[in-house]
Backbone as ProteinMPNN parsed JSONL, in Angstrom:
{"seq_chain_A": "MTDGPTRYAEIDPDTHSPLLQDVLKRAVAGRGRVPTPFKVWLHSEKLSDAIEHLGTMLNTQSSLSEREFELAIVLIAQHWESPFVIDAHLRFVLKAGMPAPIVGELKARQVPHLETEREKAIYAIFKAFDRKDVATDEVFNHAVKHLGRNGLAELLAFLGYYTAVAMAMKLHREPVPGA", "coords_chain_A": {"N_chain_A": [[7.915, -15.461, -26.434], [4.496, -14.452, -28.313], [4.105, -16.534, -30.76], [3.262, -15.014, -33.984], [1.77, -13.044, -36.374], [2.231, -9.438, -35.673], [0.444, -7.544, -34.133], [-0.359, -4.549, -35.085], [-2.026, -2.305, -36.024], [-2.282, 0.606, -38.465], [-1.455, 3.652, -38.439], [-3.376, 6.302, -40.731], [-1.706, 8.872, -41.4], [-1.92, 10.98, -42.432], [-4.599, 11.745, -41.474], [-4.362, 12.446, -39.008], [-4.958, 14.287, -36.071], [-4.884, 17.445, -34.867], [-3.826, 17.224, -32.278], [-3.126, 15.233, -32.174], [-0.79, 14.954, -33.85], [0.752, 16.785, -32.745], [1.562, 16.114, -30.371], [3.521, 13.638, -31.58], [5.423, 15.086, -32.47], [6.408, 16.086, -29.731], [6.709, 13.69, -29.251], [8.79, 13.144, -30.302], [10.429, 15.246, -30.523], [11.194, 15.189, -27.686], [12.708, 12.484, -27.526], [13.889, 11.384, -29.29], [12.592, 10.022, -31.709], [9.908, 8.586, -32.206], [8.242, 6.91, -30.068], [7.78, 3.044, -29.908], [6.302, 1.915, -27.904], [4.373, 3.926, -28.767], [3.241, 3.115, -30.938], [0.538, 1.74, -30.147], [-0.477, 3.421, -28.351], [-1.135, 5.897, -29.8], [-3.612, 5.342, -30.797], [-5.329, 6.288, -29.092], [-6.372, 9.442, -28.963], [-6.026, 11.167, -26.191], [-5.054, 9.935, -24.556], [-2.671, 8.738, -25.401], [-1.571, 11.503, -25.212], [-1.218, 12.164, -22.179], [0.433, 10.217, -21.775], [2.621, 10.564, -23.15], [3.268, 13.298, -22.388], [4.275, 11.778, -19.429], [5.791, 10.313, -20.088], [7.976, 11.502, -21.156], [8.964, 12.561, -18.941], [9.821, 11.514, -17.199], [11.878, 10.14, -18.027], [14.054, 12.046, -18.906], [13.693, 13.681, -17.1], [13.76, 12.887, -14.642], [14.453, 12.073, -10.463], [15.927, 9.818, -10.266], [18.946, 8.53, -11.983], [19.93, 7.398, -15.108], [21.064, 4.73, -15.518], [20.007, 3.781, -13.721], [17.199, 4.131, -13.849], [16.694, 2.844, -16.29], [17.739, -0.167, -15.196], [15.596, -0.332, -13.421], [13.467, -0.891, -15.713], [14.425, -2.609, -17.277], [13.73, -4.77, -14.562], [10.868, -4.753, -14.669], [9.839, -5.129, -17.118], [10.794, -8.078, -17.096], [9.21, -8.934, -15.214], [6.775, -9.104, -16.961], [7.378, -10.467, -18.714], [8.564, -9.437, -21.362], [9.57, -9.696, -24.181], [10.655, -7.454, -26.476], [10.842, -5.362, -24.778], [13.232, -6.65, -22.841], [15.332, -7.095, -23.638], [15.448, -4.833, -25.402], [16.204, -3.137, -22.955], [17.998, -4.13, -21.818], [20.237, -3.833, -22.976], [20.814, -1.276, -23.106], [20.245, -0.801, -20.527], [23.312, -1.763, -20.363], [24.776, 0.344, -21.87], [24.314, 2.556, -20.478], [25.844, 2.349, -18.183], [25.605, 0.53, -16.257], [27.896, -2.051, -15.608], [29.015, -5.216, -17.067], [29.176, -7.825, -16.367], [27.185, -8.0, -13.98], [24.539, -6.728, -15.973], [24.454, -9.417, -17.108], [24.014, -11.134, -15.417], [21.45, -9.798, -14.836], [20.185, -10.54, -16.945], [19.914, -13.429, -16.84], [18.705, -13.692, -15.264], [19.207, -13.405, -12.36], [20.462, -13.002, -8.996], [21.453, -9.994, -8.677], [24.77, -8.582, -7.942], [24.499, -5.821, -7.475], [25.766, -2.093, -6.989], [25.925, 0.352, -5.924], [23.493, 1.824, -3.39], [21.823, 3.225, -3.557], [20.667, 1.45, -6.427], [20.697, -0.691, -5.239], [18.113, -0.163, -3.605], [16.643, 0.062, -5.622], [16.272, -2.687, -6.625], [15.063, -3.691, -3.913], [12.821, -2.88, -3.687], [11.777, -3.085, -6.087], [11.403, -6.552, -6.13], [9.6, -6.837, -3.73], [7.323, -6.525, -4.419], [7.53, -7.895, -6.809], [7.302, -10.677, -5.299], [4.667, -10.025, -4.955], [3.902, -8.568, -2.069], [4.044, -6.266, 0.146], [6.392, -3.784, 1.475], [8.873, -4.389, 3.275], [9.552, -2.596, 6.446], [11.878, -2.133, 6.415], [13.296, -2.395, 4.001], [11.541, -0.436, 2.692], [12.056, 1.992, 3.888], [14.632, 2.232, 3.766], [15.082, 2.531, 1.022], [13.055, 5.141, 1.081], [15.681, 6.223, 2.515], [17.977, 6.832, 0.68], [16.848, 7.099, -2.242], [15.434, 9.221, -1.332], [11.252, 10.829, -1.032], [10.846, 11.771, -3.381], [12.54, 10.465, -5.163], [11.59, 7.767, -4.703], [8.678, 8.257, -5.484], [8.886, 8.797, -8.031], [10.173, 6.159, -8.992], [8.076, 4.571, -9.058], [5.863, 4.999, -10.786], [7.893, 4.886, -13.385], [7.534, 2.75, -12.672], [4.863, 1.51, -13.288], [4.979, 2.625, -15.715], [6.082, 1.408, -17.531], [5.046, -0.726, -16.872], [2.774, -0.741, -18.826], [3.854, -0.382, -20.929], [5.001, -3.261, -21.588], [3.493, -4.774, -21.008], [1.843, -3.432, -23.787], [3.618, -4.355, -25.513], [4.131, -6.659, -26.35], [1.224, -7.894, -25.851], [0.649, -7.119, -28.454], [2.647, -8.65, -29.974], [5.257, -7.252, -31.018], [7.951, -7.498, -32.342], [11.601, -9.092, -31.197], [14.392, -6.714, -32.111], [16.599, -8.563, -34.8], [15.908, -11.053, -33.921]], "CA_chain_A": [[6.665, -14.327, -27.419], [3.198, -15.514, -28.535], [3.908, -16.334, -32.368], [2.552, -14.56, -34.893], [2.655, -11.264, -36.952], [2.876, -7.95, -34.745], [-1.17, -6.963, -34.306], [-0.101, -2.912, -34.545], [-3.169, -1.534, -36.935], [-1.103, 1.58, -38.555], [-3.054, 5.282, -38.445], [-2.473, 7.089, -41.919], [-0.819, 10.218, -41.335], [-3.303, 12.526, -43.171], [-5.481, 11.168, -40.587], [-3.894, 12.972, -37.418], [-5.609, 15.82, -36.04], [-3.989, 18.202, -34.649], [-3.265, 17.099, -31.008], [-2.464, 13.73, -32.378], [0.136, 15.472, -34.619], [1.369, 17.453, -31.826], [1.694, 14.36, -29.595], [4.373, 12.697, -32.138], [6.246, 16.233, -32.199], [6.533, 16.337, -28.532], [7.214, 13.031, -28.24], [10.11, 12.826, -31.444], [11.386, 16.212, -29.435], [11.644, 14.756, -25.919], [13.142, 10.967, -27.633], [14.456, 11.585, -30.638], [11.838, 8.838, -32.807], [8.258, 8.155, -32.122], [8.992, 5.716, -29.142], [7.783, 1.477, -30.543], [4.543, 1.795, -27.607], [2.745, 5.065, -29.698], [1.637, 2.563, -32.254], [-0.867, 1.342, -29.839], [-1.597, 4.319, -27.784], [-2.068, 6.66, -30.763], [-5.504, 5.244, -31.096], [-6.301, 7.166, -28.098], [-5.643, 11.233, -28.291], [-5.604, 11.781, -25.185], [-4.297, 9.056, -23.315], [-1.258, 9.135, -26.112], [-1.122, 13.503, -24.498], [-1.332, 12.288, -21.323], [1.529, 9.439, -21.303], [3.71, 11.174, -23.688], [3.667, 14.299, -21.088], [4.311, 11.62, -18.252], [7.22, 9.257, -20.405], [9.057, 12.454, -21.712], [9.529, 13.075, -17.561], [9.931, 10.009, -16.694], [12.637, 9.899, -19.213], [14.614, 13.665, -18.867], [13.51, 15.183, -15.407], [14.067, 12.167, -13.078], [15.802, 12.537, -10.018], [16.757, 8.707, -11.106], [20.477, 8.312, -12.839], [19.64, 6.926, -16.024], [21.315, 3.665, -14.913], [19.081, 3.862, -11.945], [15.306, 4.022, -14.423], [16.458, 1.421, -16.713], [17.345, -1.454, -13.758], [14.088, -0.561, -12.806], [12.748, -0.807, -16.174], [14.356, -4.533, -16.987], [13.015, -5.775, -13.747], [9.464, -4.524, -15.035], [10.099, -5.964, -18.654], [10.906, -9.383, -16.851], [8.277, -9.937, -14.936], [5.583, -8.99, -17.566], [8.123, -11.701, -19.841], [8.028, -9.269, -22.903], [10.955, -10.576, -24.661], [11.117, -6.55, -27.104], [11.542, -4.65, -23.904], [14.024, -6.787, -21.877], [15.903, -7.051, -24.179], [15.887, -2.983, -25.634], [16.605, -2.687, -22.184], [18.959, -4.817, -21.296], [21.196, -2.936, -24.124], [20.434, 0.069, -22.27], [21.549, -0.501, -18.993], [24.644, -1.533, -20.449], [25.14, 1.543, -22.494], [23.941, 3.551, -19.267], [27.322, 2.239, -17.695], [25.766, -0.498, -15.616], [28.635, -3.365, -15.537], [28.506, -6.017, -17.924], [28.314, -9.176, -15.571], [25.953, -6.992, -13.242], [23.992, -6.873, -16.593], [24.966, -10.778, -17.916], [23.428, -11.272, -13.939], [19.924, -9.305, -14.996], [19.335, -11.155, -18.493], [19.754, -14.689, -16.5], [17.602, -13.132, -14.22], [19.699, -14.157, -11.248], [20.256, -11.747, -7.994], [22.772, -8.716, -9.154], [25.977, -7.978, -7.6], [24.876, -4.594, -7.477], [27.141, -1.863, -6.632], [25.064, 1.535, -4.889], [22.729, 1.513, -2.264], [20.141, 2.916, -4.359], [20.35, 0.509, -7.335], [20.136, -1.981, -4.52], [16.743, 0.293, -3.08], [15.657, -0.394, -6.714], [15.744, -3.604, -6.557], [14.553, -4.25, -3.227], [11.155, -2.651, -3.797], [10.836, -4.266, -6.91], [11.415, -7.916, -5.793], [8.436, -6.656, -2.524], [6.206, -6.123, -5.517], [7.631, -8.78, -7.486], [6.591, -11.541, -5.029], [3.13, -9.532, -4.645], [4.091, -8.25, -0.877], [4.191, -4.793, 1.095], [8.073, -4.042, 1.47], [8.664, -4.271, 4.836], [9.56, -1.47, 6.883], [13.184, -1.981, 6.4], [13.062, -2.088, 2.893], [10.704, 1.461, 2.823], [13.32, 3.076, 5.14], [16.458, 2.082, 3.171], [14.675, 3.319, 0.1], [13.462, 6.242, 1.793], [16.933, 6.998, 2.891], [18.405, 6.639, -0.513], [16.057, 7.249, -2.647], [13.777, 10.508, -1.343], [11.163, 10.527, -1.402], [10.896, 12.279, -4.706], [12.707, 9.084, -6.239], [10.889, 6.598, -4.395], [7.792, 8.229, -5.955], [9.66, 8.441, -9.402], [10.443, 4.736, -9.241], [6.737, 3.989, -8.584], [5.752, 5.648, -12.184], [8.906, 4.107, -14.113], [6.932, 1.029, -12.845], [3.809, 1.371, -13.98], [4.665, 3.149, -16.832], [7.082, 0.264, -18.371], [4.337, -2.065, -16.987], [2.114, -0.296, -19.705], [4.937, -0.015, -22.16], [5.597, -4.056, -21.708], [2.052, -5.83, -21.644], [1.796, -3.283, -24.479], [4.511, -4.896, -26.724], [3.906, -8.444, -25.279], [0.043, -8.129, -26.762], [1.441, -6.657, -30.503], [3.528, -9.325, -30.716], [6.857, -6.654, -30.997], [9.272, -9.015, -32.262], [12.747, -8.884, -30.429], [15.608, -7.497, -33.468], [17.133, -9.408, -35.423], [15.474, -12.118, -33.317]], "C_chain_A": [[5.606, -15.344, -27.793], [4.015, -14.873, -29.964], [2.898, -15.992, -33.243], [2.842, -13.449, -35.429], [2.569, -10.155, -35.789], [0.775, -7.517, -35.57], [-1.542, -5.025, -33.851], [-1.361, -3.034, -35.908], [-2.64, 0.458, -37.405], [-2.372, 2.776, -39.203], [-2.01, 5.889, -39.243], [-2.311, 8.858, -41.337], [-1.531, 11.452, -41.627], [-4.233, 12.256, -42.745], [-5.343, 12.246, -39.256], [-4.496, 13.993, -37.626], [-4.184, 16.399, -34.853], [-3.703, 17.706, -33.412], [-2.625, 15.406, -30.726], [-0.726, 14.508, -33.039], [1.163, 16.071, -33.949], [2.009, 16.118, -30.743], [3.318, 13.858, -30.414], [5.25, 13.884, -32.08], [6.591, 15.623, -31.375], [7.439, 14.929, -28.306], [8.573, 12.459, -29.53], [11.551, 13.781, -30.483], [12.086, 16.037, -28.081], [12.22, 12.777, -26.259], [14.355, 10.764, -28.395], [13.866, 11.052, -31.438], [10.954, 8.877, -31.832], [9.387, 6.736, -31.114], [7.972, 4.367, -29.606], [6.091, 1.344, -29.485], [3.586, 2.845, -28.496], [1.991, 4.269, -30.332], [0.932, 1.916, -31.544], [-1.349, 2.373, -29.176], [-1.523, 5.627, -28.496], [-3.104, 6.453, -30.948], [-6.149, 5.451, -30.221], [-5.501, 8.236, -27.919], [-5.45, 11.412, -26.798], [-4.951, 11.023, -24.048], [-2.941, 9.3, -24.292], [-0.551, 10.472, -25.515], [-0.769, 12.801, -23.037], [-0.222, 10.851, -20.698], [2.912, 9.904, -22.542], [4.241, 12.096, -22.764], [4.621, 13.14, -20.257], [6.141, 10.766, -18.351], [8.486, 10.039, -20.847], [10.01, 12.784, -20.169], [9.795, 12.073, -16.884], [11.935, 10.387, -16.79], [13.799, 11.071, -19.306], [14.316, 14.519, -18.033], [13.367, 14.283, -14.467], [15.305, 12.537, -12.399], [16.527, 10.959, -10.563], [17.281, 8.803, -12.202], [19.342, 7.639, -14.029], [20.254, 5.039, -16.097], [20.174, 3.017, -14.452], [17.276, 3.159, -13.209], [15.634, 2.556, -15.394], [17.155, -0.051, -15.903], [16.203, -1.772, -14.348], [13.468, -1.016, -14.437], [12.731, -2.226, -16.927], [13.97, -4.862, -16.258], [11.613, -5.953, -14.163], [9.839, -5.347, -15.929], [9.889, -7.397, -17.71], [9.726, -9.321, -16.345], [6.758, -10.224, -15.562], [6.664, -9.99, -19.047], [7.927, -11.325, -21.158], [9.639, -8.981, -23.502], [11.501, -8.563, -25.748], [11.633, -5.978, -26.051], [12.403, -5.269, -23.026], [14.821, -6.809, -22.497], [16.717, -5.34, -25.388], [16.412, -2.746, -24.736], [17.747, -2.904, -21.304], [20.682, -4.133, -22.04], [20.908, -1.613, -23.539], [20.944, 0.627, -21.223], [23.028, -0.947, -19.478], [25.313, -0.526, -21.205], [24.832, 2.862, -21.236], [25.073, 2.874, -17.828], [26.97, 0.925, -16.212], [27.031, -1.99, -16.67], [27.886, -4.658, -16.015], [28.195, -7.744, -17.166], [27.179, -8.797, -14.454], [24.688, -7.032, -14.65], [23.9, -8.51, -16.614], [23.317, -11.381, -15.587], [21.584, -10.875, -13.934], [19.866, -10.559, -16.431], [19.35, -13.406, -17.83], [19.198, -14.969, -15.039], [18.078, -14.006, -12.526], [19.779, -12.935, -9.848], [21.525, -11.106, -8.125], [23.263, -8.246, -7.982], [25.675, -6.217, -7.49], [25.402, -3.435, -6.678], [26.684, -0.492, -5.575], [23.794, 0.745, -4.27], [21.191, 2.279, -2.852], [19.942, 2.482, -5.911], [20.232, -0.597, -6.182], [18.178, -1.841, -3.291], [16.084, 0.078, -4.119], [15.101, -1.942, -6.757], [14.807, -4.446, -5.852], [12.86, -3.937, -2.994], [10.585, -2.921, -4.607], [10.12, -5.347, -6.607], [10.491, -7.803, -4.721], [7.514, -6.677, -3.716], [6.292, -6.998, -6.061], [6.909, -10.332, -6.68], [5.087, -10.764, -4.421], [2.913, -9.181, -2.801], [4.631, -7.04, -1.061], [5.117, -5.13, 0.845], [7.631, -3.917, 3.094], [9.7, -2.894, 5.137], [10.973, -0.719, 7.081], [13.787, -1.412, 5.107], [12.963, -0.932, 2.402], [11.834, 2.268, 3.445], [14.562, 2.623, 4.296], [15.683, 2.978, 1.538], [14.428, 4.968, -0.093], [14.536, 7.863, 1.567], [17.916, 7.54, 1.524], [18.043, 7.09, -2.049], [15.22, 9.255, -2.974], [13.264, 10.118, -1.27], [10.527, 10.915, -2.796], [11.247, 11.001, -5.31], [11.649, 8.189, -5.951], [9.335, 6.696, -5.345], [7.905, 8.373, -7.909], [9.712, 6.423, -10.085], [8.822, 3.785, -9.266], [5.873, 3.949, -10.097], [6.718, 4.818, -12.847], [8.209, 2.931, -13.79], [5.8, 0.385, -13.569], [3.488, 1.919, -15.285], [4.902, 2.064, -17.631], [5.827, -0.662, -18.641], [3.351, -1.701, -17.759], [2.825, -0.423, -20.788], [5.245, -2.119, -22.236], [4.681, -5.124, -21.632], [1.849, -4.977, -23.184], [2.274, -4.178, -26.046], [4.168, -6.029, -27.042], [2.471, -8.705, -26.179], [0.301, -7.64, -28.155], [1.981, -7.563, -30.648], [4.765, -8.135, -31.568], [7.987, -7.561, -30.988], [10.846, -7.981, -31.606], [13.484, -8.557, -32.063], [16.157, -8.391, -33.632], [16.899, -11.29, -34.372], [15.05, -13.115, -34.718]], "O_chain_A": [[5.656, -16.57, -27.691], [4.378, -13.741, -30.286], [1.809, -16.564, -33.287], [3.869, -12.817, -35.186], [3.214, -10.542, -34.814], [0.226, -7.352, -36.66], [-2.279, -4.445, -33.054], [-1.35, -4.019, -36.646], [-2.725, 1.364, -36.575], [-3.396, 2.803, -39.885], [-0.804, 6.072, -39.08], [-3.145, 9.682, -40.963], [-1.611, 12.567, -41.11], [-5.166, 12.43, -43.529], [-6.324, 12.715, -38.679], [-4.691, 14.607, -38.675], [-3.147, 15.958, -34.358], [-2.486, 17.842, -33.536], [-2.08, 14.759, -29.832], [0.32, 14.387, -32.402], [2.327, 16.001, -34.346], [3.047, 15.459, -30.804], [4.269, 13.749, -29.64], [6.187, 13.547, -31.356], [7.137, 14.556, -31.654], [8.437, 14.832, -27.591], [9.125, 11.364, -29.425], [12.675, 13.505, -30.062], [13.101, 16.525, -27.584], [12.122, 11.934, -25.368], [15.42, 10.184, -28.182], [14.384, 11.376, -32.507], [11.238, 9.19, -30.675], [10.426, 6.096, -31.275], [6.876, 4.92, -29.701], [5.04, 0.9, -29.947], [2.415, 2.657, -28.825], [0.769, 4.294, -30.479], [0.335, 1.122, -32.271], [-2.571, 2.516, -29.213], [-1.86, 6.589, -27.806], [-3.801, 7.393, -31.329], [-7.322, 5.087, -30.136], [-4.48, 8.342, -27.239], [-4.398, 11.944, -26.444], [-4.481, 11.408, -22.977], [-2.135, 10.123, -23.857], [0.663, 10.587, -25.347], [0.408, 13.073, -22.802], [-0.113, 10.543, -19.511], [4.032, 9.392, -22.528], [5.372, 11.96, -22.297], [5.819, 13.421, -20.314], [7.077, 10.623, -17.565], [9.63, 9.593, -20.931], [11.196, 13.106, -20.105], [9.995, 12.17, -15.673], [12.803, 10.714, -15.98], [14.649, 10.679, -20.106], [14.516, 15.733, -18.037], [12.879, 14.654, -13.4], [16.396, 12.949, -12.793], [17.576, 10.98, -11.206], [16.695, 9.052, -13.256], [18.148, 7.445, -13.801], [19.66, 4.253, -16.835], [19.6, 1.976, -14.772], [16.631, 2.111, -13.193], [15.029, 1.489, -15.285], [16.749, -1.091, -16.421], [15.782, -2.624, -15.131], [12.634, -1.875, -14.154], [11.732, -2.893, -17.194], [13.317, -5.813, -16.69], [11.09, -7.064, -14.086], [10.227, -6.443, -15.526], [8.726, -7.793, -17.631], [8.896, -9.737, -17.152], [5.886, -10.993, -15.16], [6.358, -9.931, -20.238], [7.444, -12.043, -22.033], [10.519, -8.181, -23.183], [12.715, -8.357, -25.728], [12.862, -5.91, -26.05], [12.587, -4.501, -22.082], [15.712, -6.328, -21.797], [17.82, -5.02, -25.831], [17.388, -2.037, -24.983], [18.27, -2.215, -20.428], [21.823, -4.081, -21.58], [20.852, -0.915, -24.552], [21.581, 1.632, -20.907], [23.956, -0.398, -18.884], [26.543, -0.56, -21.167], [25.254, 4.01, -21.371], [24.844, 3.081, -16.636], [27.818, 0.541, -15.406], [26.964, -2.533, -17.773], [26.785, -5.1, -15.687], [27.287, -8.541, -17.404], [26.29, -9.623, -14.253], [23.649, -7.5, -14.183], [22.969, -8.862, -15.89], [22.225, -11.773, -15.175], [20.709, -11.444, -13.281], [19.087, -11.498, -16.269], [18.847, -14.349, -18.441], [19.209, -15.853, -14.183], [17.479, -14.849, -11.859], [18.994, -11.989, -9.909], [22.569, -11.622, -7.726], [22.608, -7.66, -7.12], [26.627, -5.439, -7.432], [25.541, -3.741, -5.494], [27.187, -0.446, -4.452], [23.299, -0.36, -4.49], [20.006, 2.01, -2.658], [19.131, 3.101, -6.6], [19.444, -1.496, -6.476], [17.487, -2.653, -2.675], [14.885, -0.14, -3.944], [13.936, -2.323, -6.876], [14.08, -5.341, -6.285], [12.003, -4.553, -2.36], [9.367, -3.098, -4.601], [8.896, -5.478, -6.646], [10.277, -8.975, -4.411], [6.562, -7.287, -3.23], [5.18, -7.511, -6.186], [6.123, -11.03, -7.32], [4.598, -11.152, -3.36], [1.856, -9.519, -2.267], [5.389, -6.665, -1.956], [5.364, -6.185, 0.26], [6.655, -3.567, 3.758], [10.41, -2.327, 4.307], [11.29, 0.387, 7.518], [14.493, -0.409, 4.994], [13.857, -0.333, 1.804], [12.2, 3.366, 3.024], [15.608, 3.105, 4.729], [16.038, 4.124, 1.263], [15.008, 5.783, -0.81], [14.549, 9.025, 1.161], [18.482, 8.633, 1.538], [18.899, 7.38, -2.884], [14.82, 9.983, -3.883], [13.482, 8.906, -1.271], [9.625, 10.191, -3.218], [10.384, 10.402, -5.951], [10.851, 7.845, -6.822], [8.82, 5.692, -5.839], [7.064, 8.057, -8.75], [9.409, 5.823, -11.116], [8.658, 2.582, -9.467], [5.303, 2.919, -10.454], [6.253, 3.68, -12.91], [8.247, 2.025, -14.623], [5.699, -0.684, -14.171], [2.42, 1.874, -15.897], [4.034, 1.709, -18.428], [5.466, -1.186, -19.695], [2.483, -2.531, -17.49], [2.144, -0.624, -21.794], [5.887, -2.335, -23.264], [4.933, -6.242, -22.081], [1.651, -5.816, -24.062], [1.685, -4.481, -27.083], [3.892, -6.299, -28.211], [2.473, -9.546, -27.078], [-0.265, -8.376, -28.963], [2.049, -7.716, -31.867], [5.026, -8.345, -32.752], [8.662, -8.124, -30.126], [11.063, -6.769, -31.578], [13.432, -9.353, -33.0], [16.336, -9.197, -32.72], [17.63, -12.278, -34.308], [14.586, -14.243, -34.556]]}, "name": "protein", "num_of_chains": 1, "seq": "MTDGPTRYAEIDPDTHSPLLQDVLKRAVAGRGRVPTPFKVWLHSEKLSDAIEHLGTMLNTQSSLSEREFELAIVLIAQHWESPFVIDAHLRFVLKAGMPAPIVGELKARQVPHLETEREKAIYAIFKAFDRKDVATDEVFNHAVKHLGRNGLAELLAFLGYYTAVAMAMKLHREPVPGA"}
């Protein structure tokens, strides 16, 4: 992580527009708190409105299980080398039921010994992009077979959404708690 203070510019709650107040209300209702990336996105009301809808849908209505989407988040956060997101989501994937030895492999950036075909499909799709490659037909067909086209579409949206999260947290120097 880049040394230095965080780069957030706080927004005075007294100046929140009705739209911004609604976004904050929905974010808290959907997730139980205002997600940290919103410190960045709230500076653009329309963006924060759109991204709140997408984030809540992905986190609460996806066909991917919590364990599966947390796996995807850890992978994309590591790709962007975003310490805050990596730290948070390694804890979340463990809490979601990923066995500790596999979380250890993820933390060490080793090839994880994943347990399900769905998790293996998520990993294989991500690794194709991580190599700046196009997934082979075998990888694509495996993902469609085990995730379905809806799950694959949602996986791609998770990777895009959490790319934005990882980049925002890294650029704004969000510190890792306790570090």
